[in-house]
C-alpha positions in Angstrom: 32.5 -35.7 45.3 34.7 -34.7 42.8 38.5 -33.0 43.2 37.8 -29.4 42.7 34.3 -30.0 44.7 36.5 -31.3 47.4 38.8 -28.5 47.6 36.0 -26.1 47.5 34.6 -27.5 50.4 38.0 -27.5 52.2 38.2 -24.0 51.2 35.1 -22.9 53.0 35.9 -24.2 56.8 38.1 -20.7 57.2 36.0 -18.9 54.7 32.8 -19.5 57.1 34.9 -18.1 60.1 36.1 -14.8 58.0 32.3 -14.5 57.2 31.6 -14.8 60.7 33.7 -12.3 61.5 32.9 -9.8 59.1 29.5 -10.0 60.0 30.1 -9.8 63.6 32.1 -6.5 62.8 29.1 -4.9 60.9 31.3 -4.4 57.8 28.9 -3.7 54.7 29.6 -5.9 51.8 30.2 -3.2 49.5 33.2 -2.0 51.7 34.2 -5.6 51.5 33.9 -5.5 47.4 36.1 -2.4 47.4 38.8 -3.5 50.3 39.2 -6.6 47.7 39.8 -4.4 44.6 42.4 -2.5 46.4 44.1 -5.3 47.4 44.1 -7.1 43.9 45.6 -3.4 42.7 48.6 -4.1 44.7 49.0 -7.6 43.4 49.0 -6.0 40.0 52.0 -3.6 41.3 53.9 -6.9 42.6 53.4 -8.5 39.2 54.7 -5.6 37.5 57.6 -5.7 39.9 58.2 -9.3 38.9 57.4 -10.6 42.4 55.3 -13.2 41.6 55.1 -15.2 44.4 54.4 -12.3 46.8 51.3 -11.3 44.3 49.9 -14.5 44.5 49.9 -14.3 48.2 48.0 -10.9 47.7 45.7 -12.3 44.9 44.4 -15.0 47.9 43.6 -12.1 50.4 42.0 -9.9 47.9 39.7 -12.7 46.5 38.7 -13.8 50.2 37.3 -10.4 50.2 35.7 -10.7 46.9 34.1 -14.1 47.2 32.6 -13.0 51.0 30.9 -10.0 49.9 28.1 -12.0 48.3 28.2 -14.6 51.2 27.9 -11.4 53.9 25.0 -9.7 51.9 23.0 -12.9 51.8 23.2 -13.8 55.4 22.6 -10.1 56.9 19.8 -9.6 53.8 21.5 -6.5 52.6 21.5 -7.6 49.2 20.8 -4.9 46.4 20.5 -4.0 42.4 23.3 -1.2 43.3 25.5 -3.8 45.4 25.3 -6.3 42.3 26.1 -3.5 39.9 28.9 -2.2 42.2 30.7 -5.8 42.8 30.5 -6.4 38.6 32.0 -3.2 38.3 35.0 -3.6 40.5 35.5 -6.7 39.4 36.4 -5.4 35.9 38.7 -3.3 37.9 40.6 -6.2 39.6 41.0 -8.2 36.0 42.2 -5.0 34.3 44.7 -4.0 37.1 46.1 -7.7 37.1 46.4 -7.9 33.2 48.0 -4.4 33.4 50.7 -5.6 35.8 51.7 -8.3 33.7 51.8 -5.7 30.1 54.2 -3.7 32.5 56.5 -6.3 33.1 56.5 -7.5 30.0 57.1 -4.0 28.3 59.7 -3.6 30.2 61.2 -6.5 29.1 60.9 -5.5 25.7 58.5 -8.3 25.0 55.9 -6.8 22.4 55.0 -10.6 21.6 53.6 -10.8 25.2 52.5 -7.6 25.4 49.9 -8.5 22.6 49.2 -11.9 24.3 48.7 -10.3 27.7 46.4 -7.4 26.1 44.0 -9.8 23.8 43.9 -12.0 27.2 42.4 -9.0 29.0 40.4 -8.0 25.9 38.3 -11.1 25.6 38.4 -11.5 29.4 36.5 -8.4 29.4 34.2 -9.3 26.6 33.2 -12.4 28.4 31.4 -10.3 30.9 30.1 -8.1 28.3 28.9 -10.7 26.1 26.7 -12.1 29.2 25.6 -8.8 30.7 24.2 -7.7 26.8 22.7 -11.3 26.6 21.1 -11.1 29.5 19.2 -8.0 28.2 17.9 -9.9 26.1 17.5 -13.5 27.4 16.8 -14.7 30.9 20.5 -16.3 31.8 23.7 -16.8 29.7 26.6 -18.2 31.8 27.7 -20.7 29.4 31.6 -20.8 28.7 34.4 -22.5 30.8 36.6 -19.5 31.5 34.9 -17.3 34.0 36.4 -15.0 36.4 37.0 -17.6 39.1 38.9 -19.8 36.6 41.2 -16.8 35.6 41.7 -15.5 39.1 42.7 -19.2 40.0 45.4 -19.3 37.1 46.6 -16.2 37.6 47.4 -17.6 41.3 48.8 -20.7 39.6 51.1 -18.7 37.1 52.6 -16.5 40.3 53.4 -19.6 42.2 54.8 -22.0 39.7 56.4 -19.3 37.6 54.2 -20.8 34.6 52.7 -17.2 33.9 53.3 -17.7 30.0 51.4 -21.0 29.7 48.4 -19.7 31.9 48.1 -16.8 29.6 47.8 -18.8 26.3 45.0 -20.8 28.7 43.1 -17.5 29.3 43.5 -15.9 26.1 42.2 -19.8 24.1 39.6 -20.3 26.6 38.4 -17.0 26.7 38.3 -16.8 22.9 35.9 -19.7 23.0 34.1 -18.6 26.1 33.0 -15.4 24.3 31.9 -17.2 21.3 30.0 -19.9 23.1 28.3 -16.7 24.9 27.3 -15.5 21.2 26.3 -18.7 20.3 24.0 -19.6 22.8 22.3 -16.1 22.7 21.8 -16.6 18.8 20.3 -20.4 19.7 18.2 -18.9 22.2 17.0 -15.9 20.5 16.0 -17.6 17.1 14.5 -20.9 19.2 16.9 -23.3 17.7 18.1 -26.6 19.9 21.2 -26.9 21.5 23.6 -29.1 20.3 22.8 -32.7 21.7 26.0 -34.1 24.2 25.6 -37.7 22.8 28.1 -39.8 20.7 31.5 -38.2 19.2 30.3 -35.2 18.0 28.2 -34.4 21.4 31.7 -35.0 23.1 32.9 -32.2 21.2 30.0 -30.0 22.1 30.6 -31.2 26.0 33.4 -29.8 26.2 34.0 -26.6 23.7 30.0 -25.6 24.2 30.6 -25.4 28.0 27.4 -26.2 29.7 28.2 -27.8 32.8 28.3 -26.7 36.5 31.6 -26.7 38.5 32.6 -29.4 40.8 31.4 -32.1 38.2 33.7 -34.5 35.9 33.7 -32.9 33.2 34.9 -29.5 35.1 37.6 -31.8 36.6 38.6 -33.0 33.1 39.1 -29.6 31.8 40.9 -28.7 35.0 43.1 -31.6 34.5 43.8 -31.0 30.8 44.5 -27.5 31.7 47.1 -28.1 35.0 48.8 -30.3 32.8 49.5 -27.8 29.8 50.8 -25.2 32.2 52.9 -27.5 34.1 54.4 -29.7 31.5 55.0 -27.7 28.9 58.5 -26.3 29.0 58.8 -22.4 29.5 61.2 -22.2 26.6 58.4 -23.6 23.7 56.5 -20.9 24.7 59.4 -18.1 24.9 58.7 -17.3 28.3 60.8 -14.1 29.3 59.9 -14.4 32.9 60.7 -18.1 33.5 63.8 -17.4 35.2 62.3 -16.9 38.8 62.4 -19.6 41.6 58.4 -20.4 41.9 56.8 -20.6 45.2 59.4 -23.6 46.4 62.6 -21.7 45.9 60.6 -18.8 47.5 60.3 -21.0 50.3 63.7 -22.1 50.5 65.0 -18.4 50.2 66.4 -18.7 47.0 
């Protein structure tokens, strides 16, 4: 088992109990989705008020609801086409809210550079979802690319808890651009009936990591995660001109500093 797979398995223990509780209470999956987006808006407000650790904890709660809605729908047999549409649409609201919270705080600090970086990250993050939705009107499936919504949300939490939001935004922006390009290129190859790039040899290694087609909880996925976490944690905030790097992070917050 990979380390990301092990983390996922550990997290599933409490989530199973929450799923069971939601089913026992008869909460409809669509209501769980709505609760999740409302809580994410609260997280966005905390980001906009420079309360990053608080926002991190709120995001954890919000994304529990975001995760379990589909599981509850599956276990109760209440899946529907509208439910899928509802979930996807409200996910975009959650994404927009979190980015807007950051844009607000950066604009208050008069940091137009990070307003621009956050706005570009928002644009390309939304384009990831749009590219997939539009592609799947033409082909069966288009789920390539690394920077999907779960990865973005986890990175937001890491940025909030570690006081490394600037590094997180650079990662989200760069890999969102790559992911959009992946989905455009993949759709082109499928529609034109051209072969996918090979993963063998030195060139294949490049395609393996920058034309992402692997699943989560695989060794290549773990390597990407390690590279991202290393960049986020080891890059000095001063190098990135981080305007919010004076906070205490999670450890300081726990110690009351």
